[in-house]
C-alpha positions in Angstrom: -1.8 129.6 90.1 -0.2 128.7 86.8 0.1 131.9 84.8 2.2 131.3 81.8 1.4 132.7 78.4 -0.4 130.4 76.1 0.3 130.0 72.3 -2.4 129.3 69.8 -2.2 128.7 66.0 -4.0 131.5 64.1 -7.3 130.2 62.7 -10.4 132.2 61.7 -13.0 130.3 63.6 -11.1 128.1 66.2 -8.8 128.3 69.1 -6.6 125.3 69.4 -4.1 124.0 71.9 -1.5 121.8 70.2 0.4 119.6 72.7 0.1 119.9 76.5 1.3 123.3 77.8 1.7 122.7 81.5 2.9 126.2 82.1 -0.4 127.8 81.0 -2.9 125.3 82.3 -4.9 127.9 84.1 -5.1 130.2 81.1 -6.3 127.3 78.9 -9.0 126.4 81.5 -10.3 130.0 81.2 -10.2 130.5 77.4 -11.6 127.0 76.8 -14.5 127.7 79.3 -18.0 127.0 78.0 -21.0 128.9 79.4 -24.5 130.1 78.5 -25.1 132.8 81.1 -26.6 130.3 83.6 -24.0 127.5 83.6 -20.3 128.0 83.3 -17.7 125.2 83.0 -14.0 125.9 82.9 -11.9 124.0 80.3 -10.4 121.5 82.7 -9.7 118.0 81.5 -12.5 115.4 81.5 -10.3 113.2 83.7 -9.9 115.9 86.3 -6.0 116.0 86.2 -3.8 117.9 85.7 -5.8 120.9 86.9 -5.4 124.4 88.3 -9.0 125.5 88.9 -11.6 122.9 88.0 -14.6 125.3 88.5 -18.2 124.9 87.6 -20.4 127.9 88.3 -24.1 128.8 88.3 -25.0 132.5 87.8 -26.1 134.0 91.0 -25.1 131.1 93.2 -22.9 132.2 96.0 -22.0 131.9 99.7 -21.8 134.7 102.2 -18.8 135.6 104.3 -18.3 138.3 106.9 -16.4 141.4 105.9 -13.9 142.2 108.6 -13.0 145.9 109.4 -10.2 147.2 111.6 -12.4 150.2 112.1 -16.0 149.8 111.1 -18.2 152.8 110.1 -21.8 153.7 109.5 -23.0 152.3 106.2 -20.2 149.8 105.7 -21.4 146.5 104.2 -21.3 143.6 106.7 -21.4 140.6 104.4 -19.3 139.6 101.4 -20.4 137.3 98.7 -18.3 134.7 96.9 -19.2 132.6 93.9 -19.3 128.9 94.7 -17.6 126.1 92.7 -20.7 123.9 92.5 -21.0 120.2 91.8 -18.5 119.2 89.0 -20.2 117.2 86.3 -17.3 117.4 83.8 -15.5 114.4 85.3 -15.1 111.2 83.3 -12.2 109.2 84.5 -10.6 106.5 82.3 -8.7 103.5 83.7 -6.7 101.6 81.1 -6.4 98.3 82.9 -5.2 99.6 86.2 -3.6 102.9 85.0 -5.7 106.1 85.2 -5.4 108.3 82.2 -3.5 111.3 83.6 -1.4 113.5 81.2 1.2 113.8 83.9 2.0 110.2 83.5 2.5 107.7 80.7 3.4 109.0 77.2 1.4 111.7 75.3 1.7 110.7 71.6 -0.6 113.5 70.3 -2.8 116.0 72.0 -5.0 118.9 71.0 -8.0 120.8 72.2 -10.1 123.1 70.0 -12.7 125.7 70.9 -15.0 125.8 67.8 -16.6 129.2 67.6 -19.1 128.2 65.0 -20.2 125.0 66.6 -20.0 126.2 70.1 -18.2 123.2 71.5 -14.8 122.2 73.0 -13.3 119.3 71.2 -10.4 117.2 72.5 -8.2 114.5 71.0 -5.5 112.7 73.0 -3.4 109.7 72.0 -1.8 108.2 75.1 0.3 105.3 75.9 -0.2 104.0 79.5 2.7 103.1 81.8 1.7 99.5 81.0 2.3 100.0 77.3 -1.3 100.1 76.0 -2.2 102.8 73.5 -5.6 104.5 73.3 -7.1 107.5 71.6 -9.6 109.6 73.6 -11.8 112.1 71.9 -14.5 114.2 73.6 -16.9 116.9 72.6 -18.2 119.2 75.4 -21.2 121.4 75.1 -23.0 123.9 77.3 -26.2 124.5 75.6 -27.0 128.1 74.4 -30.5 126.9 73.6 -31.4 124.9 76.8 -30.5 126.9 79.8 -30.0 124.0 82.2 -28.2 121.5 80.0 -24.6 120.5 79.3 -23.3 117.4 77.7 -20.1 115.5 76.9 -19.6 112.8 74.3 -16.5 110.8 75.4 -15.0 108.1 73.1 -12.2 105.6 73.8 -10.5 103.8 70.9 -7.9 101.0 71.2 -5.2 101.8 68.6 -2.7 99.1 69.4 -2.7 95.4 68.4 -1.8 93.9 71.7 -5.1 92.1 72.2 -8.3 92.9 74.1 -8.2 95.8 76.5 -10.2 96.0 79.7 -11.1 99.6 80.7 -13.3 101.3 83.2 -15.0 104.7 82.9 -16.1 106.5 86.1 -18.5 109.3 85.4 -18.9 111.6 88.4 -20.8 114.3 90.1 -18.5 115.7 92.7 -19.3 118.5 95.2 -16.9 120.4 97.5 -14.2 119.6 95.0 -10.7 120.1 96.5 -8.5 119.5 93.4 -6.5 122.4 92.0 -5.6 125.7 93.6 -8.4 128.0 94.8 -6.1 130.9 95.7 -3.0 132.5 94.3 -0.7 132.9 97.2 -2.3 136.0 98.6 -2.9 137.6 95.2 -5.7 140.1 95.9 -7.1 139.4 92.4 -8.1 135.9 93.3 -11.3 134.8 95.0 -11.8 134.3 98.7 -11.3 130.7 99.7 -14.4 128.8 100.8 -13.9 125.6 102.8 -16.6 123.0 101.9 -19.4 125.5 101.2 -22.0 122.9 100.2 -24.0 120.7 102.6 -25.6 117.6 101.1 -29.4 117.3 101.4 -30.3 114.6 98.9 -28.4 112.0 96.8 -30.3 109.7 94.4 -29.0 107.2 91.9 -30.8 104.7 89.8 -30.0 103.1 86.4 -27.6 105.4 84.7 -29.0 108.6 86.3 -28.0 110.3 89.5 -28.9 113.6 91.2 -27.2 115.4 94.1 -28.9 118.3 96.0 -26.8 120.6 98.2 -27.3 123.8 100.1 -25.0 126.5 101.2 -24.6 127.1 104.9 -25.0 130.9 105.1 -26.7 132.1 102.0 -29.1 129.2 102.1 -29.2 128.6 98.4 -30.0 125.2 97.1 -28.4 123.6 94.0 -29.2 120.4 92.2 -26.9 118.7 89.7 -28.0 115.6 87.7 -26.4 113.3 85.2 -27.6 110.6 82.8 -25.8 108.4 80.3 -26.1 106.7 76.9 -23.4 104.1 76.1 -22.3 102.4 73.0 -20.1 99.3 73.8 -18.6 96.7 71.5 -18.8 93.7 73.8 -19.5 92.6 77.3 -19.7 95.2 80.1 -20.8 95.8 83.6 -22.5 98.9 85.1 -22.9 100.4 88.6 -24.4 103.6 90.0 -23.8 105.1 93.5 -24.9 108.4 95.1 -23.9 109.4 98.5 -23.1 112.7 100.1 -20.8 114.7 97.9 -20.2 112.0 95.2 -22.4 110.3 92.6 -20.6 107.9 90.3 -21.7 105.8 87.3 -19.1 103.1 86.6 -18.9 101.3 83.2 -16.4 98.5 82.8 -15.9 97.0 79.3 -13.7 94.9 77.1 -12.5 96.6 73.9 -11.2 94.4 71.1 -8.3 95.5 69.0 -9.2 98.6 66.9 -12.5 98.7 68.7 -14.1 101.6 70.7 -16.7 102.6 73.2 -18.6 105.8 73.5 -20.2 107.3 76.7 -22.5 110.3 76.2 -23.1 112.2 79.5 -26.0 114.5 79.9 -25.9 117.1 82.7 -28.5 119.4 84.1 -28.2 122.1 86.8 -30.6 124.2 88.7 -30.6 126.3 91.8 -33.2 128.2 94.0 -33.4 130.3 97.1 -37.0 129.1 97.7 -37.8 125.7 96.3 -37.4 122.5 98.3 -34.8 119.8 97.7 -37.3 117.5 96.0 -38.5 120.3 93.8 -35.1 121.3 92.5 -34.3 117.6 92.0 -37.5 117.2 89.9 -36.6 120.2 87.9 -33.2 118.7 87.0 -34.5 115.3 86.3 -37.1 116.7 83.9 -34.5 118.7 82.0 -32.3 115.6 81.8 -35.1 113.5 80.4 -35.9 115.9 77.6 -32.2 116.3 76.7 -31.5 112.6 76.6 -34.7 112.0 74.5 -33.5 114.5 71.9 -30.0 113.1 72.0 -26.5 114.6 71.7 -26.7 115.2 67.9 -29.8 117.3 68.4 -28.0 119.4 71.0 -25.2 119.9 68.5 -27.6 121.0 65.7 -29.4 123.4 68.0 -26.1 124.9 69.0 -24.9 125.3 65.5 -28.2 126.8 64.3 -28.2 129.4 67.0 -24.6 130.4 66.4 -25.1 130.5 62.6 -27.8 133.1 63.1 -25.7 135.0 65.7 -22.6 135.3 63.5 -24.8 136.3 60.5 -26.1 139.2 62.6 -23.0 140.1 64.6 -19.7 139.0 62.9 -16.8 141.4 62.5 -14.6 140.6 59.5 -11.0 142.0 59.4 -8.7 141.9 56.4 -5.0 142.4 57.1 -4.5 141.0 60.6 -5.4 137.3 61.0 -4.4 137.2 64.7 -6.6 140.1 65.5 -9.5 138.6 63.5 -9.2 135.4 65.6 -9.0 137.4 68.9 -12.0 139.6 68.1 -14.2 136.5 67.4 -13.0 134.7 70.5 -13.9 137.8 72.5 -17.3 138.1 71.0 -18.0 134.4 71.6 -17.2 134.7 75.3 -19.3 137.9 75.6 -22.2 136.0 74.1 -21.6 133.0 76.4 -21.5 135.4 79.4 -24.9 136.9 78.8 -27.1 135.0 76.4 -29.1 132.8 78.9 -28.6 134.8 82.1 -32.3 135.3 82.2 -32.6 138.0 84.8 -29.3 137.4 86.4 -26.2 139.6 86.3 -23.3 139.3 83.9 -20.2 138.9 86.2 -17.0 140.6 85.4 -15.4 137.2 84.7 -18.5 135.8 83.1 -18.7 132.2 84.4 -15.1 131.4 83.4 -13.4 131.6 86.8 -13.5 132.7 90.4 -11.8 136.1 90.0 -13.5 139.1 91.5 -15.3 136.6 93.7 -17.8 136.2 90.8 -19.0 139.8 91.3 -20.8 142.1 88.9 -19.5 145.7 88.5 -20.2 148.6 86.1 -18.3 146.6 83.5 -21.6 145.0 82.5 -23.5 148.2 81.6 -20.5 150.1 80.2 -18.5 147.5 78.4 -20.6 144.3 77.8 -24.1 145.5 77.2 -23.2 148.0 74.4 -21.9 144.9 72.4 -24.9 142.9 73.1 -27.3 145.8 72.4 -26.3 145.7 68.8 -25.7 141.9 68.4 -28.0 140.1 70.9 -30.5 142.7 72.4 -32.7 140.2 74.2 -29.7 139.4 76.5 -29.5 143.1 77.3 -33.2 143.1 78.3 -32.6 140.2 80.7 -29.6 141.9 82.2 -31.4 145.1 82.8 -34.4 143.3 84.2 -31.9 141.9 86.8 -31.0 145.4 87.7 -34.7 146.2 88.1 -35.1 143.1 90.3 -32.6 144.5 92.8 -34.1 148.0 92.8 -35.6 147.7 96.3 -32.2 146.8 97.7 -30.7 149.8 95.9 -33.5 152.0 97.3 -32.7 150.8 100.8 -29.0 151.4 100.2 -29.8 155.0 99.2 -31.9 155.4 102.4 -29.0 154.2 104.5 -26.7 156.7 102.8 -29.3 159.5 103.4 -30.3 159.9 99.8 -33.4 159.5 97.7 -33.9 157.2 94.8 -31.6 154.2 94.3 -27.9 153.7 95.0 -26.9 150.6 93.1 -24.0 148.5 94.5 -20.5 148.9 93.2 -19.9 145.1 93.4 -22.4 142.4 94.1 -23.9 139.0 93.2 -27.4 139.3 94.7 -27.9 143.0 94.9 -26.4 144.0 98.3 -23.3 146.2 98.4 -20.3 144.0 99.2 -17.4 146.4 98.6 -15.5 147.0 101.8 -13.4 149.8 100.4 -15.4 153.0 100.4 -13.3 155.3 98.1 -13.3 152.8 95.2 -16.6 151.2 96.1 -19.6 153.1 97.4 -18.1 156.5 96.4 -18.2 155.4 92.7 -21.8 156.5 92.3 -21.3 156.7 88.6 -22.6 153.1 88.4 -26.1 154.5 88.7 -25.7 156.6 85.6 -23.9 153.8 83.8 -27.0 151.6 84.4 -29.3 154.5 83.1 -27.0 154.8 80.0 -27.5 151.1 79.2 -31.3 151.5 79.7 -31.4 154.4 77.3 -29.2 152.7 74.7 -31.3 149.5 74.8 -34.6 151.4 74.4 -33.3 153.6 71.6 -31.9 150.5 69.7 -35.1 148.4 70.1 -38.0 150.8 70.9 -39.1 148.1 73.3 -42.2 149.8 74.8 -43.0 147.0 77.1 -39.6 147.1 78.7 -39.8 150.9 79.0 -43.1 150.7 80.7 -42.4 147.8 83.0 -38.7 148.3 83.9 -36.8 151.0 82.1 -38.7 154.1 83.1 -38.6 153.2 86.8 -34.8 152.6 86.6 -34.3 156.0 85.0 -36.5 157.8 87.5 -34.9 156.2 90.6 -31.4 156.8 89.4 -32.2 160.4 88.6 -33.6 160.9 92.1 -30.2 159.8 93.4 -28.4 162.5 91.5 -30.9 165.2 92.6 -30.2 164.3 96.3 -26.5 163.6 95.9 -25.7 166.9 94.2 -26.5 170.5 95.2 -26.9 173.9 93.5 -24.1 176.4 94.0 -24.7 180.0 93.1 -21.3 180.3 91.4 -20.7 176.8 90.0 -24.1 175.5 89.1 -25.1 171.9 90.1 -22.2 170.2 91.9 -21.7 166.5 92.7 -19.1 166.3 95.4 -17.3 163.5 97.2 -17.5 160.9 94.5 -15.0 158.6 92.7 -15.0 158.4 88.9 -13.7 155.5 86.8 -10.1 156.6 87.7 -9.5 155.0 91.2 -6.2 156.8 91.5 -8.2 160.0 92.0 -10.7 159.1 94.7 -13.5 161.0 96.6 -13.3 164.1 94.4 -15.7 167.0 93.5 -17.3 167.3 90.1 -15.8 164.3 88.3 -16.5 165.2 84.6 -17.4 161.6 83.6 -19.8 161.2 86.6 -21.4 164.7 86.1 -21.9 164.3 82.3 -23.4 160.8 82.7 -25.6 162.1 85.5 -26.7 164.9 83.2 -27.9 162.5 80.6 -29.5 160.4 83.3 -31.5 163.4 84.6 -32.7 164.4 81.1 -33.6 160.9 80.1 -35.6 160.4 83.3 -37.6 163.5 82.4 -38.3 162.1 78.9 -39.3 158.8 80.5 -41.9 160.6 82.7 -43.4 162.1 79.6 -43.5 158.7 77.8 -44.8 156.8 80.8 -47.1 159.0 82.9 -48.6 156.0 84.6 -45.2 154.9 85.9 -44.5 158.4 87.0 -47.8 158.6 88.8 -47.1 155.3 90.6 -43.8 156.6 91.7 -45.2 159.9 92.9 -43.1 162.0 90.5 -44.1 165.6 90.6 -43.7 168.4 88.0 -41.5 170.3 90.5 -39.2 167.2 90.8 -38.9 166.9 87.0 -38.2 170.7 86.8 -35.4 170.2 89.4 -33.9 167.4 87.3 -33.8 169.5 84.2 -32.4 172.5 86.0 -29.7 170.4 87.5 -28.8 169.0 84.1 -28.7 172.5 82.5 -26.5 173.8 85.3 -24.3 170.7 85.6 -20.7 171.7 86.6 -18.1 170.6 84.1 -14.7 171.8 85.3 -12.5 173.4 82.6 -8.9 174.6 82.8 -8.8 177.7 80.6 -5.0 178.1 81.1 -4.2 174.6 79.8 -7.1 174.4 77.4 -8.4 171.1 78.7 -11.2 169.8 80.9 -10.2 168.9 84.5 -10.9 165.3 85.3 -12.3 166.7 88.5 -12.1 170.0 90.4 -8.5 171.1 90.6 -7.0 167.9 89.0 -4.8 169.8 86.5 -3.3 171.8 89.4 -2.1 168.7 91.3 1.6 167.9 91.3 2.7 165.8 88.3 3.7 162.2 89.0 7.4 161.5 88.3 7.0 158.9 85.6 10.6 159.2 84.4 11.8 157.9 87.8 9.2 155.2 88.3 10.6 151.8 87.6 8.6 149.6 85.2 8.4 146.9 87.9 6.6 149.3 90.2 3.4 149.1 88.1 0.6 148.8 89.1 1.3 151.8 91.3 -1.2 151.0 94.0 0.9 147.9 95.0 4.0 150.0 95.4 3.0 153.5 96.6 0.7 154.8 99.3 -2.7 156.0 98.3 -1.9 159.3 100.0 0.8 159.9 97.4 -1.3 158.6 94.4 -4.5 160.5 95.3 -2.9 163.9 95.3 -0.9 163.6 92.0 -1.8 163.9 88.3 -1.7 160.2 87.6 -4.6 158.2 86.1 -5.2 154.5 86.5 -7.6 154.1 83.6 -9.6 156.0 81.1 -11.9 158.5 82.9 -12.2 161.9 81.3 -11.2 160.1 78.1 -14.1 157.7 78.5 -16.4 160.7 78.8 -15.1 161.8 75.4 -16.6 158.5 74.0 -19.8 157.9 76.0 -20.7 161.6 76.2 -19.0 162.7 73.0 -22.0 164.9 72.3 -20.8 167.2 75.1 -17.4 168.0 73.5 -16.2 169.6 70.3 -13.6 167.7 68.1 -11.0 170.2 69.1 -11.7 169.6 72.8 -11.5 165.9 72.3 -8.1 166.2 70.6 -6.7 168.4 73.4 -8.2 166.3 76.2 -7.0 163.0 74.7 -3.4 164.3 74.4 -3.3 165.7 77.9 -4.7 162.6 79.7 -2.8 160.1 77.5 0.4 161.4 79.0 -0.9 160.7 82.5 -2.6 157.4 82.2 -0.8 154.2 83.4 -3.5 151.7 82.3 -3.1 149.8 85.5 -6.5 148.2 84.6 -7.7 145.9 81.8 -10.6 148.3 81.3 -8.6 151.1 79.8 -7.2 150.0 76.5 -10.5 149.7 74.6 -11.8 153.2 75.6 -8.4 154.8 74.8 -8.5 153.0 71.5 -12.0 154.3 70.6 -11.0 157.9 71.3 -7.6 157.6 69.7 -9.4 156.5 66.5 -11.8 159.4 66.6 -9.0 162.0 67.2 -6.8 160.8 64.3 -4.3 158.6 66.1 -5.1 155.5 64.0 -1.9 153.6 64.7 -2.2 154.1 68.4 -5.9 153.0 68.3 -4.8 149.9 66.4 -2.2 149.1 69.2 -4.9 149.5 71.9 -7.3 147.4 69.9 -4.8 144.5 69.9 -4.1 144.9 73.6 -7.8 144.8 74.5 -8.6 141.9 72.2 -5.5 139.8 73.1 -5.7 140.4 76.9 -6.5 136.8 77.7 -5.1 134.9 74.7 -1.7 136.4 75.6 -2.3 136.6 79.3 -1.2 140.2 79.3 -2.2 140.9 82.9 -0.8 137.6 84.2 -4.1 136.6 85.9 -6.2 135.1 83.1 -6.1 131.8 85.0 -8.6 133.5 87.5 -11.1 133.8 84.6 -11.4 135.9 81.5 -11.6 139.7 81.4 -15.0 139.9 79.7 -15.0 143.7 79.5 -11.7 143.8 77.8 -12.8 141.0 75.4 -15.8 143.1 74.6 -13.4 145.8 73.8 -12.3 143.9 70.7 -15.8 144.6 69.2 -15.9 148.1 70.7 -12.7 149.3 69.1 -13.7 147.7 65.8 -17.2 149.1 65.6 -17.1 152.2 67.8 -13.5 153.1 67.1 -12.7 152.3 63.5 -16.4 152.1 62.5 -17.2 155.3 64.4 -20.5 154.1 65.7 -22.2 156.5 68.2 -25.7 156.5 69.5 -26.1 159.9 71.2 -29.7 161.1 71.6 -31.1 158.0 69.9 -29.5 158.7 66.6 -27.2 156.1 64.9 -24.1 157.7 63.4 -20.9 156.4 61.9 -17.5 157.9 61.3 -15.4 155.1 59.9 -11.6 155.2 59.3 -9.1 152.3 59.2 -5.6 152.0 60.4 -2.9 151.4 57.8 -2.6 147.7 58.2 -6.3 146.9 58.0 -7.4 146.9 54.3 -11.0 146.1 54.9 -13.4 145.7 57.8 -17.0 144.6 57.7 -19.3 144.5 60.7 -23.0 144.0 61.3 -25.4 145.5 63.8 -29.0 144.9 64.6 -31.0 148.0 65.2 -34.8 148.5 65.6 -35.6 145.2 64.0 -33.2 145.7 61.1 -29.8 144.1 60.2 -27.3 146.6 58.9 -24.0 145.7 57.3 -21.2 148.2 57.1 -18.1 147.6 54.9 -15.1 149.9 55.4 -12.0 150.4 53.3 -9.5 153.2 53.4 -11.4 155.2 50.8 -15.1 154.4 51.3 -17.8 153.0 53.5 -20.6 150.9 52.1 -23.9 150.6 54.0 -26.6 148.1 53.3 -29.7 146.9 55.0 -30.1 143.1 54.9 -33.7 143.3 56.0 -36.2 145.8 57.4 -37.4 149.2 56.5 -35.0 152.0 55.2 -33.0 153.5 58.0 -31.7 157.1 58.5 -28.2 157.4 59.8 -25.3 159.9 59.7 -22.0 159.3 58.0 -19.3 161.7 59.2 -22.0 164.2 60.0 -23.9 163.7 56.7 -27.5 162.4 57.0 -28.3 159.6 54.6 -30.9 156.9 54.2 -29.8 153.2 53.9 -31.9 150.6 52.1 -31.4 147.2 50.5 -29.0 148.5 47.9 -25.3 149.4 48.5 -24.8 153.0 49.6 -21.2 153.9 49.0 -19.8 157.0 50.6 -16.3 158.6 50.7 -14.3 158.7 53.9 -12.9 162.2 54.6 -9.2 162.4 55.8 -8.5 162.0 59.5 -7.7 165.1 61.6 -4.1 166.2 61.4 -2.8 165.9 65.0 0.5 166.0 66.7 1.7 162.7 68.2 0.8 161.9 71.7 2.9 160.3 74.4 2.3 157.9 77.2 4.0 157.8 80.6 7.4 156.1 80.5 6.8 152.4 80.8 3.1 152.7 80.0 3.1 152.6 76.2 0.6 150.3 74.6 1.7 146.7 74.4 2.8 146.1 70.8 2.7 142.6 69.6 6.1 140.9 69.2 7.5 140.5 65.8 10.0 137.8 64.9 13.0 137.9 67.2 11.5 140.5 69.6 9.8 140.4 73.0 6.8 142.6 73.7 7.2 145.1 76.6 4.7 144.4 79.3 4.0 145.6 82.8 1.7 143.8 85.2 -1.6 145.3 85.8 -4.0 144.6 88.7 -7.7 145.0 88.4 -9.6 142.4 90.4 -10.5 143.9 93.8 -12.1 147.1 94.9 -8.7 148.8 95.1 -7.5 147.1 91.9 -10.4 147.7 89.6 
């Protein structure tokens, strides 16, 4: 796997590759990926070479594989699930006379690719001289429609720019299944996907005119996929055409003569669909129908639709940053990829890599509800509704999992594609029951931000009730310590299978209380689920008596029972190259020490900030900052949010950059596997929840904005209960204004105010005066390099159960 660090010019609305950087091909394929939540296409070249991972993915489409165990146990999952690289429709091969355009050969005169964040397309321009001495300019525009769920398209143009006479060229536009080009694994790297050998079996291949469709089926999961292509050509002179479709390949071939300074244009329309139930002819017909309407509308219409949708999105969701152009670019790139990951999922999950690569095997984790959905809740709430409807659709599987584990309610899977638990590592998988409360938290946040009564009645209340039932059966009442939840793993996987993890307990506490509220709001749902008054009383009693361990001697909360009494990790004598620790030290050693992989108690300070005083937050943050290695890409954004609230503005700024630049600078050395969508979401989160101070506890929207020194002004927008709110922050004041909708009550640094369509300007109080905090030696936040310096980095690992 090519894992170099890419370099991009700083532009406000674009990401551009200038020249061919062979050392970071995999990173470019990930950051140039286009997706819409249903289709994902990595940013590999149209011609197919050079390539690292050529991937094309459909959300929810996977193959099964057995999970081997040296020693199996009751309740261990038996089947794994791995995302499939489906039929590749990106391929358009160009032959200049008898020389294929391949950037590994010939002479590259000029080359650039640009991801346009406003237009939602990937543009490419290459001037290339063939080994035979002929010079052409190739331009292409690639689009995955954010409006039409099944559609992608490529406009591919070839211009002859030499004066050496007529040029004969051939274009081969392919659909290719079971693609073998590029690397599918990374030399045993546990962060890569499981290798699948020829997962697709051809059922149907049809070609006529300029259109072809291939239908394949997976061997084990028995999912069926159809991919179709159709073409429009503009040619200057004589040409010949041919179409073939057989097995794993469909190819449309166009041969043409281009006169000097002439050009030809091929527009390729693509459609994808998959099903677990429909027949091969049915999915073929679905794809052909989508192709017909896309071709009828034409490529220019697809471009207009894309631009119109994104214009509206950025008008409602943009974050403007004055004082750091690099960070401005990174935050917008992150927001664009978050939107692509979830916009058209339509009752499918949002994978941890989105649809940008095969990392994590394409699985969905708690990242979705805790990192991605908060961003979409306030920028594209309809995508959140769809994602939570997917959780509801797998509720029966979660109920069955709870039954197998001897509990009531629903036990949602730690990692999955279809809904079954596929984690083979119990301590950092099944034991991480907090995912149930994370889902409930997302349900509550969405409902409070939208007041979507239909969702609450049809989906949300049931999710809250069944997750509350899990906590009631998982925990127990103790005469001395209240309601305990024992034997679980919190977000910190360096402290596994513990009692009374504070994050888990506090999130469960909210889950129990909100489920009781849902029963009151939706008595019919409660009746259908046989919820009794005694059951609700038990939830409320458990919430009131929830155990929250506190160390009175040290004046901080314990991450879990006894954590602050464990032996300290010897950071001073831990070499930098030994991070991540789990790859260099036995779990036995890690589990019994005060060492934290990622924000855990600190994340509770953010998501359950209503359960702590400011003084407790300041003390807790300082204590756990000194023990957190950040051996996970999930940590920087949460530490950044709490650092901003507790007065460590410069530190928060450093964490902000680390989260937002994770993939643009390949900080974890695995961006070629796909983007870290949760970390990219952190660019918005640190901006809006950190320096904007947005909180949504108990259904009340509050802000506590403060800026770091370098940022002179920040403006962000949120949508809330049908309104659009703009917040502009400087070092001295915050200005609130409603762009539309009825007046809105909010809090500004604890003061209740009403925002309407005029500017409400409020002073910003000074930040808390706090002592500096320290990080473990070698684990300081990555600070961006200044001229003549190199940023300090340590590799982190976060892409398997043990590495999340």
